[in-house]
C-alpha positions, 0 to 999 in steps of 0.5 A: 462510436461503436457498440459490439457484442464479442464472441469467443471461439470454442477453443477459448472455453478452458473448463467445464464450468466455462462450457456450462456458462456458454450453454447458459448464454445460449439460452440468454441470447434467445432474448439479446435485447433484455441483456443489451437493455440491462447492461446499458441501463447500468451503464447509464446509471454510472458516471459519464465516459472516457470521450467517445470510446465504444461499449464492447459487450462481453456476452457473459462474466466468463473469463473467455467472454471478457477476453474476447471483448478485450481483444475486440476493444481499442484504446479508450473503449469499455468492456461491459461485463454483465451480471452473473457468477463466473469461475475464473481458473486463469489470470486475465492479462490486460495491456490496453487502455480500457475500462472494464465495468461490471454491474456490481454497485456499492453505496456508502463506501467509506462508512461502517455500513456500506450496501453492496449488490454483488451483481458481477461475481468473479470466483477466484479458482486459479490454481496457480498461487505463485509465479507469472500465472498467479492472480485474477487481473493484471493490467500492464500499461504504458505511461499514456494509457488510461485504465479503469476497473469498476463494478466487479466482486472478486470472491473466493472460489474453491481454492483455500490456499493463499496466492500473492495478489488479486489485482495488479496495475503497473506502468513503468517508463520514462514518464509516470502513468496518471490515469489508473483508477479502481473503483466500486469493486468488492473484494470479498474474502479472497485467498490472496496476500494482497487484494490490490498491488499498484506498482511502477510509476503510477499516480492514481486512485482506488475509491469507493471499494469495499475490502473484506479481508481474511486474516492473512490478507492485506488490502493494498500493496503500493510500490513506486519502484520505477519512479524516475525511470529507475528501479528498486525505488531508488529514484523515489528516494532521490526526489522530493516528497511532494506533499499535497500533490497528485504525485501519489497512489490515492486510496480514498472513500473505501471501507476496509475491514480486517478479520478482527483476529490479527491486527495486520489483516486488511492493512495497507503495505508500502515499500520499494519507494512507495508514495501513498495517500489514504483519506476519507476511508472507514477502517475496521480492525486495519490501518496504514502501514509500511516496510522499510529499507531492510534486506536485499536491494529494495528501498523502503516506503518513501512517504505517505499521508493519512487524513480524514479517516476513521479507524475503528478497533474492536480488538487489541492492537499496538498502532501502525508502523512507519519503518522508513521515509516521512508521514503526515497524519491529521484529522483522523478519528479513532473508535473502539479499543485504544492501544494504551500508549496514546500513539497512532504510528510507531517509528521503527527502523529494522536496520537498527535492531538486527532484523534484516536477515543474514545477508548483509551485503547490500545496505546492511545493519545500522551498527555505527560503522556502516558507510551507508549511514551517518555515523559518529566520526569517533569511530569505535568506542569499546570492544571486548570479550564476552565472559558469560553467555546469556539469552538474547538481549543481554551481554556480559564482560566481567572485565569492564567497569562502565558508568551506568547507562553510558552506552545507552543509544549506541550500538553493539555488534557481535564480531566473532566470525564463528558465531551465527550472529557475526556482524549482526548488531542492535542498539543499546538500551542500557548498561550496568558496570559489566552488562549491556541490555540491548534491543533483541529481535528474536522472532527468528524470521529475519536471520540469526538473532543477535546473542552473545556467547562466552568467548564472543567478541563485540564492538560499540559504535554510534549511529547518528542517522540511519539510511532511509529512517523515518523522517529522512527523505530525498537524497543523493542518487544511489543503489544497493549495487553497484553504487559506492556504499556511502551515506547519501546525505538524505534531508530531514522530513519531519513527521507531523501529527495533529487532530488525531483523536481517540473519540471515546477518551478524547486522547490526542494520538501521535507518533512514538519512536519505539525507543529507536534512538535516532529518532528524536522527538522535536526534530524527527517528529512533532505531536501537535496534538488536537485543537486545530480548526478541522482541515487547517495546516499548522504553521510549522508544517508549512514552514518545514515543507517549503518548496526547497524541501517539498519540491512545491510549497506545501499548502494543504491536502490535494484536491478532494474528491480525486479529479480521476473520479470525475474524468476517468469514469465509463464510456458513454453508453449507447445502442447501435442506432442511437443518434449522437445528439440523443447520446449526449442528452443521456450522458448529461442526465447520467452526469446529474444522476451520478452527481446527486448520488455521490453527494447523498453518499458523501453526506452519509460518510463520516513480475516480482512476487511480493511477500504475500503473507509477511506479518507487517510486524516482521 
């Protein structure tokens, strides 16, 4: 075992602020024993460690000192970052399987009132807000490397413009990385679009953190883009959901607080084949969400679970969105403002409402004649020419004599090549003898809105099942290009809700199809209401998710707490002259202290750039 103090060379000091920190370090080094003792005491108070890895002491929290310590570290070592505040003006890149541990501590994470001691504080002053130099910490790992980030406070510096993300962890390859953990960190009002971005092919956990999010900031972005050694989430969509297993990014025992001014603040975003589990968290004015297969080559969110969380809304909100894939919600408690519709999540599909942009060359829109979807074999049902121009949401053909609502649930598309909305379409809500009312997406942020002006032509088709729509999952391996455009025969993976209750009113909350005609209650989603024993699984869920559909027989939630919260803690603390036997004694005591503290806290609980500031309703 090793214990070393890393020293930066003068060339690593990249700012006046770093020079000041070095001056302060020189003064502190007159008393190195005091500093070393404080760091080791903090490490001993933490959970036990990654085998026999060494403790590499960074001289300060300054970026050059942390870089130097990491450069000195070997696989499995811990880089100990002492207390203090440091301004970072560049991103830290990590490619080693190490633990980076500061001295920030959090008790009561996952509750409404966590107590945070912001001891090691990194101020985000990276001037780069886009491209490969943006962000604060990026860990790029091989499948066999273990990485942990713990005990750091990330706070806004002087920059007031948003960057894309604060912390990014990623791993790709022929096998998944199963040993990544982010815990006991405080993400404090950062000007970053996402505070944590997990991508690649990762099974890991983020636990016991506190997120205080600005209005345009989200807590997490989850991708599984390289699942199965594939790309763009295609591998994830060709595989089983694996409910109840370790094959997810876990978000547990965190306190996540939105700004309270917009309902997307603090939300969890997920796309590109993402799989995540959110459990035992406390959300205030924030919720889990997703993006779907909408524009470009990327697929949507694949699957997620939400259970044993508390959601407290102090503002008006409309619930979360499920825009692709499957989801299970159970045993969640809702407090504060109710959304008024008794639903917790709306199953939406932006390919059904003409909201994916103007480039339709990849997966395109679900209009009833797109080969990516399962369509009515009848083909074309109706066509004609618009007689009178109308605002979005209405078309009129005075030559028709339709039966009232005969086209409800079908899709209509504009077929005038000179129209800005050429080949754009949406589903039909209702019709009269000469008019059709359709779902109109008019925000203007996703291509030309669907409108029909006098002289435009139109066609009516019918979609049966849209590609990657909510409640669909495993299908044939495919890709946007250059794969053949054809329906991948995706299996039904119903969404289930039970024991989700708005406590002040006792109302049961469940899924809503939001009017999407291909989302059918009793087939695609089941709202089983409440009254089941806590932490139980209804028989219908067990039947739906047998091994032939789930990959394994679903029997209930995965092990809690996540095993990585026990097997991926910090390295064993030591001094240079401590015998191995004494170190083992201290390690055992550390385990006991950590176990008792965790029990006490739990008892109190009830290089692609993402669309950094994209509204989840967009």
